[in-house]
N, C-alpha and C positions, 0 to 999 in steps of 0.2 A: 312206390305208388305210381311213379311216372310211367313205367312200362305197362302195368295192369290197366290203367285208365288213359293210356296215351291217345287212343282214338277219340275218346270223349273230350280230352283236354284240347285236342286239335280243333274241335268244333268251336267257332268263334263265340257262340252264345254262352259257353261254359268257361273254357280256358283253364289255366292253372288256378287262378283266384277262385273261380266258381267251383272247381273241384275241392278246394280247401273248405269252402262254405258247405258243400254237400256233406263232407266228412264231419262237419261240426254240428249237424242238425239231427233232430229227433222227430220221427214221424209216427203217428198213431194210426194204425190200420184197423178199422172196425169191420170185421168179417174176413174169413179166410176161405171163401168159396171161389167162384169163377173169377170175379173181379179182384178179390183179395189176393188169391194166389198169384195172379199175373202181375199185379202192382208190386207185390212183395218181392217177386223175383227180379223185376226190373230195378227196383230201388236197391236191392242187395247187390246186384251186379254193378250198379252205378256207384257204389261205395258210400251209401248213407252211413252216418255215424251210429245211430241207434234206431231200431225198428221195433215198436211194440205192436203185437198182434193179439186181438181179443176175438174169440169165436166160441159159440156155445154148442157146436155140432161135432159129429165124428164123420170119418170118411166112409162113404158107401159106393157101391159099384157104379151107380148111375152118375156119380160125380166125375168119373174118369174121362168122360167124353169131352169135357171142357175145363176142368180144374187142373191146371198143368203141373202143379207141384207134386201130385199124389200118384201112387203106384198101386198095383194089385195087392202087394204085400201090406200096404197100409189098410186096405179094405179087409183083408183076412184078420189083421190084428185089431180091427175096429179102433184105430187110433183117432183121438180127437184131432180135428183139423189143425188147431193151433200147435199141437205137439208134433204132428207130422210135418207141418210147414217149418217149424223151428229146426227139426232134424235135417231137412233138405237144404234149407237156407244156410245153415252152418257149414254144410259140405260145399256149397257154392262159394262162400266168401267168409273165411274164418275171422277176418278183421272187423266185420260188422257185428255190433252187439244186438242180439236178438232176444227179446223178452216175449214169451208166449204165455197168454192168460186163457185158461180154459174156463169160460163162464159167460154170463149174460152181460151185455153192455147196457146196464141200467143207468139211469141218471146219476145215481150215487157213485157208481163205479167210474163213469166218465168224468165226473168232477174230480174224483181222486186221481185220475190219470192226467188231468189237464196241466198240472204243473210241469213246466219245462218242455212242453210240446210245441214244435214249430209249425206243424201241419197235421190236419186230420184228413184221411181219405175214407170216403164212404164206400164200403163194399158189402153192405148189409142187404137184407131182402125184405125189409118192412119199414113202414113210415113211422111207426112208433119210435123206433130207435133213431131214425133219421132226424125226427123233430127234436129229440134229446141232444143229438150231435149238434144240430143247428143252434140250440140255446146255449150249449157249452161254448160253441164257437163265438157267439156274440158276447156272452158274459166275460169270457177270458181273452177275447180279441185274438183268436186263433183262426187263421184261414182254413177253409175246408173245401173239398172237391166232391160234389155230388155226382153219382153215376148210377145208371141202371140199364138193364137190357132184358129183352124177352123176344122170342122168335128170331127174326132177323133185324129187329129194331133196337136202337139204343139211344142214350142221351147223356149229356154231361153239362155241368155248370160249375164254375169256380166262384166261391163266395168269399169275399174279403170284407170282414167286419168294418163298418164305418164308411165303406165305399160302394159296395154293390147291394142289391136287394138280397134278403136272406131267403131261405126256403119257404118260410111262412108267408113272405110277400109273394113269392112265385105261385103259391097255391091259390092265390086270388085271381091269377091270370091264366095259368096252364093246368089242365086236369091231369096231374101226375099220378094220382092214386091208382089208376087202372093198370099201371105198369110195375106192380110190385111182385107179382107171382109168375112163376114159369109154367103155369098150367097149359099154356099154348106151345110148350116146347121151346127149344133154343138151339141155335147153331153156333159152333165155335168162332167163326169169323166175326159175328156180331159182338161176342165177348171180347175178342182181341181188339176190335175197333174202339170199343168203349174204354178198354184198358189203355190203349194208345193215347186217347184224349186225356184221360186222367193223369197218366204218368208224365206226359209232356208238360201239362200244367204244373205238376208237382216239381219237376226239375226247374221250371221257370221261377217258382216261388222259393225253392231251396237256394238258388243262386242269387235271389233277390233282384231279378230282372222284372220289375213290376210293370214296366211299359209293355213287355211282351205278353203279359197275362191276358188271356182271351176274355173279352167282356160280353160275349154273346152266349146264348143258350143254344147248344148244338143238339140236333136231333137227326137221326139217319135211319134208313131202312135199306140194308144191303141187297135184299132180294128184289126190291122194287126200284133200286137205283135212285133213291131219293136222299137228299142231303139238305138240311135247312139250318141256318144260323140266324137266330132272332135277337135283336137288341132288346135288353131288359131294363135299361136304366129307368124308364118310366114306371116300372113295376114296384119300385121302392115306395113303401107306405109309411107315412109319418106316425100313424097310429098303431103300427105293428107292435104286438106285445113282446116280440123277440128282439127287434132291432130298431124300434121307433123311438120317439122322443122320451117316452116313459116306459121302458121295458120292465116286464115282471118275470120273464123267462118261465112261462107256464108249464113247459114240457120237462122242467127239472123237478117238478113236484112229484115226490115218490108215490103219492096216492093216484097219480094219473097213469102209472105204469102197471099194466095188467100182470097178474101172477099166473094166469092160465091163458094160453094162446095157441091157435092152430098155426103150425109152421107153414110157410109159404109154399103152395103148390104140392103139398104132401098130405097123406092121410096120417098125420102125426100131430099130437098135442103136447106142448111143453107145459109142465107144471113146475113152478118155482115156489118153494116153501116160504112162508112168512118169516120164520126164524132163520137167521144166518148161522151157519156152523158147518163143520167138516165131518163127514161120515167116515166111519171105519168100514171100508169096503170089504175087508177080510172078514170081519165079524158078521156083517150083513150077508155075505155070501154063504157063510156057514149056517146062519139062521134059515135063510131061504132054501138052501139045499136040504135041510132036515125036514122042511115042509113039502118036499116033493117037486120044487121048481128046478128047472134046468138052468144052471147058472154058469156063465162064462165071463171072464174078465181080464183086465190088464191093470196097470197101476193107476189108470185114470177113471175107469168106469166098469160097471157090471151090466151084462146083458142077461135078462131074466125072461124065461119062457115057461108057460104052462098052457098046453093046448093051443088055442088060437091067440092067446094073450101074449104080447111081447112088449117089454119095457126096458129101457136103458137108463141106468141110474148113475149120475156123476158124483164125484166126491164132495162137491159143494151142495149136494142135496137135490139138485134139479133132476127131473125125470122126463124122458120122452116116451110117450105111450103111442105105440105104432098101431096102424090098422084102423084108425078112427079119426073123425073130425068132430065128434060129438063131445062137447066139453063135460057134460054130466057123466057120460059113460067113462070118459078118461079119468075123471076124479074118482069114480067108483073103483076102477082098476087100481089106481094109485093107492087109495086107502086100503084096499084089500091086500095088496102086496106089501105095502110099507107099514101096515098096522095102524 
């Protein structure tokens, strides 16, 4: 270990003791897109003990501009991001335990994953999931690191339960909702800057250097050469339902999690079936093929096309209906194809 991590061990903030701590820790990474792939690679190269990655999507060509773990071959194979990330990360560092979960980070799933987690890193693209992460963090006293970027702009904040304001508190002060979609495009340097802030904070937490953890909310715009760090201690709200004096963790209520949603910045609707269960993709492919659909697949998903209709079906029953943001139309396509 000494040779592989020698430059990291030489850094006074980590040292040999810190490296041993990193090796003993377990990080949950929610999302394996731009922020997720970058954070995953840094943590894997740093020698994290275990990294659990959950993501609901698959690799597309437009991802390659900024999502550093993926290749053109992953696009051709339509590999789920979690599976593609696992393959690449194992090739980078075989000593790190990688757990890849292809699925939605619902409140139920996040609570199931909470046991034994030392840190959660936000690499998702929607506030519904972020608010669930926030409540899991508060309920189980797990630090987490918020991050987002769009265009040339990005932001990050480290949330320590019982010490800092939570995301629910921040929403009373900072209008974060408008920065959830990449509809305005995005440049790679903004992604890398946000990753740098998140991963640096992650290393501080993993080595338990709590005094070094940043207490400010960071916001930057690389194109306009702007950088702002705001003190947020006064944002903590005693009546907050997530971290206040009488928390109820409202975002862990299963009924508050939508089953049909438009994916961020895309003409794609995700439909998650009410009933949990695993599909036989092989059987479904045979059935749909006999009905005239063009079906392609791999061990993780099926791509189904008929005319202008295109849908991707995962083994857990989730489906992505492409080419629409209309929820009613998407449901109609889903019902027609899935019966």
